[in-house]
C-alpha positions as CSV (number, residue, x, y, z in Angstrom):
1,X,13.2,-34.6,5.6
2,X,15.1,-31.9,3.6
3,X,17.7,-29.5,5.0
4,X,18.1,-25.9,3.8
5,X,20.1,-22.9,4.8
6,X,16.9,-20.8,5.0
7,X,13.2,-21.7,4.9
8,X,10.9,-18.7,4.3
9,X,7.3,-19.1,5.3
10,X,5.4,-16.8,2.9
11,X,5.8,-16.0,-0.7
12,X,4.7,-12.4,-0.8
13,X,7.0,-9.5,-1.8
14,X,9.0,-9.8,1.4
15,X,9.3,-13.6,1.2
16,X,9.9,-14.1,-2.5
17,X,12.5,-11.3,-2.8
18,X,14.3,-12.5,0.3
19,X,14.4,-15.9,-1.3
20,X,15.9,-14.6,-4.5
21,X,18.5,-12.5,-2.6
22,X,19.4,-15.4,-0.4
23,X,19.9,-17.6,-3.5
24,X,22.0,-14.9,-5.1
25,X,24.2,-15.0,-2.1
26,X,24.7,-18.8,-2.4
27,X,22.2,-20.0,0.2
28,X,20.0,-23.1,-0.3
29,X,16.5,-21.6,0.0
30,X,13.0,-23.1,0.4
31,X,9.9,-20.9,0.2
32,X,6.6,-22.2,1.6
33,X,3.4,-20.5,0.3
34,X,-0.2,-21.7,0.5
35,X,-1.3,-19.9,-2.7
36,X,-0.8,-21.6,-6.0
37,X,0.6,-18.3,-7.3
38,X,3.5,-16.6,-5.5
39,X,3.4,-12.9,-4.9
40,X,1.3,-12.9,-1.8
41,X,-1.6,-10.5,-1.2
42,X,0.1,-7.8,-3.1
43,X,0.2,-9.6,-6.4
44,X,-2.9,-11.9,-6.1
45,X,-5.5,-9.6,-4.5
46,X,-3.8,-6.4,-3.5
47,X,-1.4,-3.9,-5.0
48,X,-1.2,-5.2,-8.5
49,X,-4.8,-6.0,-9.5
50,X,-6.0,-2.8,-7.8
51,X,-3.5,-0.7,-9.8
52,X,-4.5,-2.4,-13.0
53,X,-8.1,-1.5,-12.3
54,X,-7.1,2.1,-11.4
55,X,-5.2,2.4,-14.6
56,X,-8.1,1.2,-16.7
57,X,-10.7,3.2,-14.9
58,X,-8.6,6.4,-15.0
59,X,-8.3,6.0,-18.8
60,X,-12.0,5.7,-19.1
61,X,-12.6,8.7,-16.9
62,X,-10.1,10.7,-19.0
63,X,-11.8,9.7,-22.2
64,X,-15.2,10.6,-20.7
65,X,-14.4,13.9,-19.1
66,X,-11.0,15.3,-20.2
67,X,-10.2,14.5,-23.8
68,X,-12.3,17.4,-25.0
69,X,-9.6,19.8,-23.6
70,X,-7.2,18.3,-26.0
71,X,-9.6,18.6,-29.0
72,X,-10.5,15.0,-29.1
73,X,-14.2,14.1,-29.4
74,X,-16.0,10.9,-30.0
75,X,-19.3,9.2,-29.2
76,X,-20.6,5.9,-28.0
77,X,-18.0,5.5,-25.2
78,X,-18.8,2.3,-23.1
79,X,-17.2,0.1,-20.5
80,X,-16.8,-3.6,-21.2
81,X,-16.4,-4.7,-17.6
82,X,-15.5,-8.3,-18.4
83,X,-12.6,-7.2,-20.6
84,X,-11.5,-4.7,-18.0
85,X,-11.4,-7.4,-15.4
86,X,-9.7,-9.8,-17.8
87,X,-6.9,-7.3,-18.3
88,X,-6.4,-7.1,-14.5
89,X,-6.3,-10.9,-14.3
90,X,-3.8,-11.1,-17.2
91,X,-1.5,-8.7,-15.5
92,X,-1.5,-10.7,-12.3
93,X,-1.0,-14.0,-14.1
94,X,1.9,-12.7,-16.2
95,X,3.7,-11.3,-13.1
96,X,3.1,-14.5,-11.2
97,X,4.6,-16.6,-14.0
98,X,7.6,-14.2,-13.9
99,X,8.2,-15.0,-10.2
100,X,8.0,-18.7,-11.0
101,X,10.7,-18.2,-13.6
102,X,12.9,-16.4,-11.2
103,X,12.6,-19.2,-8.6
104,X,13.6,-21.8,-11.2
105,X,16.5,-19.5,-12.4
106,X,17.8,-19.2,-8.9
107,X,17.2,-22.9,-7.9
108,X,14.8,-22.0,-5.1
109,X,12.7,-24.8,-3.8
110,X,9.0,-23.9,-3.9
111,X,6.8,-25.8,-1.5
112,X,3.0,-25.4,-1.9
113,X,1.1,-25.7,1.4
114,X,0.5,-24.2,4.8
115,X,3.7,-23.7,6.7
116,X,4.0,-23.9,10.5
117,X,6.8,-24.1,13.0
118,X,7.7,-27.3,14.7
119,X,10.2,-26.0,17.2
120,X,13.5,-24.2,16.3
121,X,14.9,-25.2,12.9
122,X,11.9,-27.2,11.8
123,X,8.9,-26.3,9.5
124,X,6.0,-28.5,8.7
125,X,4.3,-28.0,5.3
126,X,0.7,-29.2,5.1
127,X,-0.6,-29.7,1.6
128,X,-4.2,-29.1,0.6
129,X,-4.7,-32.9,0.5
130,X,-3.7,-33.1,4.2
131,X,-0.3,-34.7,3.6
132,X,2.5,-33.2,5.6
133,X,6.3,-33.1,5.3
134,X,8.9,-31.7,7.6
135,X,11.9,-29.7,6.5
136,X,14.8,-28.4,8.5
137,X,16.8,-25.2,8.2
138,X,19.5,-23.3,10.0
139,X,17.4,-20.2,9.7
140,X,13.7,-19.7,9.4
141,X,12.0,-16.5,8.2
142,X,8.4,-15.7,8.9
143,X,7.0,-13.5,6.1
144,X,3.3,-14.3,6.2
145,X,2.0,-10.8,5.7
146,X,-1.4,-9.5,6.8
147,X,-5.1,-9.9,6.1
148,X,-8.1,-7.5,6.1
149,X,-9.4,-6.3,9.5
150,X,-13.1,-6.7,10.2
151,X,-15.8,-4.4,11.7
152,X,-17.8,-5.8,14.6
153,X,-21.3,-6.5,13.4
154,X,-20.4,-6.7,9.8
155,X,-20.4,-10.1,8.1
156,X,-18.5,-10.2,4.8
157,X,-19.7,-12.6,2.1
158,X,-17.4,-11.4,-0.6
159,X,-20.4,-10.9,-2.9
160,X,-22.3,-7.8,-1.7
161,X,-20.4,-7.1,1.5
162,X,-16.7,-7.4,0.6
163,X,-13.2,-7.0,1.6
164,X,-10.7,-5.5,-0.8
165,X,-10.5,-8.9,-2.4
166,X,-14.2,-8.9,-3.4
167,X,-14.0,-5.3,-4.5
168,X,-11.6,-6.3,-7.3
169,X,-14.1,-8.4,-9.1
170,X,-17.7,-7.1,-8.8
171,X,-19.6,-8.8,-11.6
172,X,-21.4,-5.5,-12.4
173,X,-20.8,-1.9,-11.6
174,X,-22.6,-1.1,-8.3
175,X,-25.0,1.8,-8.5
176,X,-24.1,2.8,-5.0
177,X,-21.0,1.6,-3.2
178,X,-20.5,2.3,0.5
179,X,-16.9,2.2,1.7
180,X,-16.3,1.7,5.4
181,X,-12.9,3.3,6.1
182,X,-11.2,6.4,4.6
183,X,-7.8,4.9,4.3
184,X,-5.8,4.5,1.1
185,X,-7.3,1.1,0.1
186,X,-10.8,2.2,0.4
187,X,-10.2,5.4,-1.5
188,X,-8.3,3.6,-4.3
189,X,-11.0,0.9,-4.8
190,X,-13.7,3.5,-4.3
191,X,-12.1,5.5,-7.1
192,X,-12.1,2.6,-9.4
193,X,-15.9,2.1,-9.2
194,X,-16.7,5.8,-9.0
195,X,-14.9,6.4,-12.3
196,X,-16.9,3.5,-13.8
197,X,-20.2,5.1,-12.7
198,X,-20.9,4.1,-9.1
199,X,-22.0,6.6,-6.5
200,X,-19.5,6.2,-3.6
201,X,-20.1,7.1,0.0
202,X,-17.1,6.8,2.4
203,X,-17.9,6.3,6.1
204,X,-14.9,7.2,8.3
205,X,-14.7,6.9,12.1
206,X,-12.1,9.7,12.4
207,X,-12.7,13.4,11.5
208,X,-10.4,13.1,8.5
209,X,-9.4,10.7,5.8
210,X,-6.0,9.0,5.3
211,X,-4.8,9.0,8.9
212,X,-1.0,9.2,9.0
213,X,-0.7,11.3,5.8
214,X,0.4,14.9,6.1
215,X,-2.7,16.8,7.1
216,X,-2.3,19.4,4.3
217,X,-2.2,16.6,1.7
218,X,-5.1,14.8,3.3
219,X,-7.2,18.0,3.3
220,X,-6.4,18.6,-0.3
221,X,-7.3,15.0,-1.3
222,X,-10.6,15.2,0.6
223,X,-11.6,18.4,-1.2
224,X,-10.6,17.0,-4.6
225,X,-12.5,13.7,-4.2
226,X,-15.5,15.5,-2.8
227,X,-15.5,17.9,-5.8
228,X,-15.3,14.8,-8.1
229,X,-18.4,13.3,-6.5
230,X,-17.4,11.3,-3.5
231,X,-19.7,11.6,-0.5
232,X,-17.9,11.6,2.9
233,X,-19.4,10.9,6.3
234,X,-16.6,11.7,8.8
235,X,-16.7,11.1,12.6
236,X,-19.2,8.4,11.8
237,X,-19.2,4.7,12.9
238,X,-20.9,1.7,11.4
239,X,-23.2,-0.1,13.8
240,X,-24.0,-3.0,11.4
241,X,-24.9,-4.1,7.9
242,X,-28.1,-5.8,6.9
243,X,-29.2,-7.3,3.6
244,X,-32.9,-6.8,2.9
245,X,-33.2,-6.5,-0.8
246,X,-30.8,-3.6,-0.8
247,X,-27.8,-3.6,1.6
248,X,-28.5,-1.4,4.5
249,X,-25.6,0.2,6.5
250,X,-26.6,1.4,10.0
251,X,-24.5,4.4,11.0
252,X,-24.2,6.8,13.9
253,X,-22.0,9.6,15.1
254,X,-19.0,8.3,16.9
255,X,-20.2,9.5,20.3
256,X,-23.7,8.0,19.9
257,X,-24.7,4.5,21.1
258,X,-27.4,3.8,18.7
259,X,-28.1,4.6,15.0
260,X,-29.3,8.2,14.8
261,X,-29.5,8.5,11.1
262,X,-31.4,6.7,8.3
263,X,-29.5,3.6,7.1
264,X,-27.5,3.9,3.9
265,X,-29.1,1.8,1.2
266,X,-26.7,0.6,-1.3
267,X,-25.8,-2.3,-3.7
268,X,-22.5,-3.2,-2.2
269,X,-20.3,-2.5,0.9
270,X,-16.5,-2.5,0.9
271,X,-15.0,-3.0,4.4
272,X,-11.6,-1.3,4.4
273,X,-10.6,-0.6,7.9
274,X,-7.0,-1.6,7.8
275,X,-5.1,-4.8,8.0
276,X,-3.9,-7.1,10.8
277,X,-0.9,-9.5,10.9
278,X,-1.4,-13.0,9.6
279,X,0.0,-15.3,12.2
280,X,-2.8,-17.8,12.7
281,X,-1.7,-21.4,12.2
282,X,2.0,-20.8,12.6
283,X,2.3,-22.7,15.8
284,X,4.5,-20.0,17.3
285,X,4.3,-21.6,20.7
286,X,6.3,-24.6,19.5
287,X,9.3,-22.3,19.2
288,X,8.5,-20.3,22.3
289,X,7.2,-17.3,20.4
290,X,4.1,-15.3,20.9
291,X,2.5,-12.2,19.5
292,X,1.8,-8.9,21.2
293,X,-1.7,-7.5,22.0
294,X,-2.1,-6.5,18.3
295,X,-0.9,-9.8,16.9
296,X,2.6,-8.7,15.8
297,X,5.7,-10.7,16.3
298,X,8.4,-8.8,18.2
299,X,11.8,-8.6,16.6
300,X,15.1,-6.8,17.0
301,X,14.4,-3.8,14.7
302,X,18.0,-3.9,13.3
303,X,18.4,-7.7,12.8
304,X,14.8,-8.9,12.5
305,X,15.6,-11.6,15.0
306,X,12.8,-12.9,17.2
307,X,13.3,-14.1,20.8
308,X,14.1,-17.6,19.5
309,X,17.6,-18.0,18.0
310,X,17.5,-18.8,14.3
311,X,14.0,-17.5,13.7
312,X,13.4,-14.2,12.1
313,X,10.3,-12.2,10.9
314,X,9.8,-9.4,8.3
315,X,7.0,-7.4,6.7
316,X,3.5,-6.9,7.9
317,X,3.8,-9.4,10.8
318,X,6.3,-7.2,12.6
319,X,4.3,-4.0,12.3
320,X,5.3,-0.6,11.0
321,X,4.1,0.6,7.6
322,X,2.2,-2.2,5.9
323,X,3.7,-1.7,2.5
324,X,5.0,-4.3,0.0
325,X,8.2,-2.5,-0.6
326,X,8.9,-2.1,3.1
327,X,8.7,-5.9,3.5
328,X,10.9,-6.4,0.4
329,X,13.6,-4.1,1.8
330,X,13.5,-6.0,5.1
331,X,13.8,-9.4,3.4
332,X,16.7,-8.3,1.3
333,X,18.5,-6.7,4.2
334,X,18.0,-9.8,6.4
335,X,19.4,-12.1,3.7
336,X,22.5,-9.9,3.4
337,X,23.0,-9.9,7.1
338,X,22.7,-13.7,7.3
339,X,25.4,-13.8,4.6
340,X,27.7,-11.7,6.8
341,X,27.2,-8.5,4.9
342,X,26.5,-5.0,6.3
343,X,22.9,-4.0,5.5
344,X,20.1,-1.9,7.0
345,X,16.7,-0.5,6.3
346,X,16.2,3.3,6.5
347,X,12.6,3.5,7.6
348,X,12.6,7.3,7.2
349,X,13.2,6.8,3.4
350,X,10.3,4.4,2.8
351,X,7.9,6.2,0.4
352,X,4.2,5.8,0.4
353,X,1.7,6.4,-2.4
354,X,-2.0,6.7,-2.6
355,X,-3.0,5.9,-6.2
356,X,-6.1,8.1,-6.5
357,X,-6.4,10.8,-9.1
358,X,-4.4,12.9,-8.4
359,X,-1.9,10.6,-6.6
360,X,-0.6,11.4,-3.1
361,X,3.0,10.5,-2.3
362,X,5.1,11.1,0.8
363,X,8.5,10.3,2.2
364,X,10.1,11.3,5.5
365,X,8.4,13.3,8.3
366,X,5.0,15.1,8.2
367,X,4.6,18.6,9.4
368,X,2.6,17.4,12.3
369,X,5.3,15.0,13.4
370,X,8.0,17.7,13.2
371,X,5.8,20.1,15.3
372,X,5.1,17.4,17.9
373,X,8.8,16.6,18.2
374,X,9.8,20.3,18.4
375,X,12.0,20.1,15.3
376,X,12.6,23.5,13.8
377,X,11.8,23.4,10.1
378,X,11.0,25.5,7.0
379,X,8.5,24.6,4.4
380,X,8.6,25.3,0.6
381,X,5.5,24.8,-1.6
382,X,4.9,24.9,-5.3
383,X,1.6,24.4,-7.0
384,X,1.2,22.3,-10.1
385,X,-1.0,25.2,-11.5
386,X,2.3,27.0,-12.1
387,X,4.0,24.0,-13.8
388,X,4.3,24.2,-17.6
389,X,4.2,20.5,-18.1
390,X,1.2,20.1,-15.8
391,X,-0.7,22.7,-17.8
392,X,0.2,20.9,-21.0
393,X,-1.2,17.7,-19.5
394,X,-4.3,19.6,-18.2
395,X,-3.6,18.2,-14.7
396,X,-2.8,21.2,-12.6
397,X,-4.5,20.2,-9.3
398,X,-2.1,19.8,-6.3
399,X,1.2,20.9,-5.0
400,X,4.7,19.8,-3.8
401,X,5.8,20.5,-0.3
402,X,9.4,20.2,0.9
403,X,10.2,20.3,4.6
404,X,13.8,21.1,5.6
405,X,15.5,21.6,8.9
406,X,15.6,25.3,9.8
407,X,19.3,25.2,10.8
408,X,20.9,22.6,8.7
409,X,18.6,22.7,5.6
410,X,18.6,18.8,5.6
411,X,15.4,17.6,3.9
412,X,13.1,16.0,6.5
413,X,10.1,15.2,4.4
414,X,8.5,15.7,1.0
415,X,4.8,15.5,0.3
416,X,3.2,15.6,-3.2
417,X,-0.4,15.6,-4.3
418,X,-0.7,15.9,-8.1
419,X,0.0,14.2,-11.4
420,X,2.4,11.3,-11.3
421,X,3.2,11.9,-7.6
422,X,4.1,8.3,-7.1
423,X,6.9,8.6,-9.6
424,X,8.0,12.1,-8.6
425,X,8.5,11.1,-5.0
426,X,11.6,8.9,-5.7
427,X,13.9,11.9,-6.3
428,X,13.0,12.9,-2.8
429,X,13.6,9.3,-1.5
430,X,17.2,9.4,-2.9
431,X,17.7,12.9,-1.4
432,X,16.6,11.8,2.1
433,X,18.7,8.6,1.8
434,X,21.8,10.7,1.1
435,X,20.9,13.4,3.6
436,X,20.6,16.1,1.0
437,X,19.6,19.6,1.7
438,X,16.8,21.6,-0.1
439,X,19.7,23.6,-1.6
440,X,21.0,20.4,-3.2
441,X,17.8,19.8,-5.1
442,X,17.5,23.5,-5.9
443,X,20.9,23.5,-7.4
444,X,20.3,20.4,-9.6
445,X,19.3,21.1,-13.2
446,X,15.9,19.8,-14.1
447,X,14.8,19.4,-17.7
448,X,12.1,21.8,-18.9
449,X,9.2,21.3,-19.3
450,X,8.8,18.4,-16.9
451,X,6.8,17.6,-13.7
452,X,10.0,17.2,-11.6
453,X,10.6,20.9,-11.9
454,X,7.8,21.3,-9.4
455,X,10.0,19.6,-6.8
456,X,12.9,21.9,-7.6
457,X,10.7,24.9,-7.3
458,X,9.4,23.7,-3.9
459,X,13.0,23.2,-2.8
460,X,13.8,26.8,-3.9
461,X,10.7,28.0,-2.0
462,X,12.2,26.7,1.3
463,X,14.3,29.9,1.1
464,X,11.7,32.0,-0.6
465,X,13.5,31.7,-4.0
466,X,10.8,29.9,-6.2
467,X,11.0,31.3,-9.7
468,X,7.5,30.7,-11.0
469,X,5.2,31.8,-8.2
């Protein structure tokens, strides 16, 4: 039996960064992870491999459709799918080895196996061989993340009917890919295969895509993807999926009981209807813990403490935005609090990014949320079609929107759809963190010509002072 200051169950972004921060603060840390490679879903089968594929496929699409605008012409353009997938795997492997190096550097004990609670202060680690060992700790952190949700009547085989994991490694480019779910994961992975040549049909239960995203941005993205060639079936539910030579997807309007349309025939189906907390096998009951109706572990939102003293939880298992960087912030804050420091997570300053082309990025409140809450606000907009740098890049689709309080001018939310939105949003994150006003951004000098000028112009537009529209 080994004793630690903190044992973390889960080696994803929340768990491994909490481990590193705890070690920096002088704690003796152990991290239990059942994957051979640390990094969790994000690194192994999520954020990182999908972004590698998005980067590669976007370069191919640019070469195929946009280089001509820059006077660049060539012939014989092809995709070597095996090399494209190998690049993705190399990125994942290199980053995984980087985390291993950091664990060694910070003297963190890495335990390979399935972790479960054995009452307060005790964790059992079950290895693949079946051998078990028990370790003790003054504090335990549950950081086991989430897994893909399923659709009733749809059996995934990770070959032709796949989750996001299977969609990272199709052995050949599907002629027709049906995506069940119009959220960010489905749209990103759908974009990868659409750029490489697949016909993509998105079936979404709601009457819009990307629920939770500012409606104006979601509407813009829908129009852009549809113009690019995506087919959308909104307000539509999936009744079932059958394999009969082709894969057949039975669909119906949401208010119909039986299929009322011809089934969609396709080569592959991606089931992307969200994620659910991964708490199976944790033996929560041994520590007098249980989950809510949706499977989340309840915690104090300021301290991440569960109902059992000495046991904490962070990341996807406690709900909120299921984002890797949100989990990381919680893990770091928790370790600092356990070390006696003052720390917190500002959930209003957690950015989100959809890595389509163009990207969509947001931080703070949406217009819909402000209206619902009765908060008076002003909105400033600036289109990338008026941006000098966007014109030079030949990427002028989209806009920046700044929402500021009508009385105080404090920035309440920023939403961007356009080139490099995922990078541009971080100036807005800092502004919201420091409670800046739209006037503050408007008064900051921005280099010309750059894309961030669009954010300044949108801030100026809050008071009707945009210079280039």
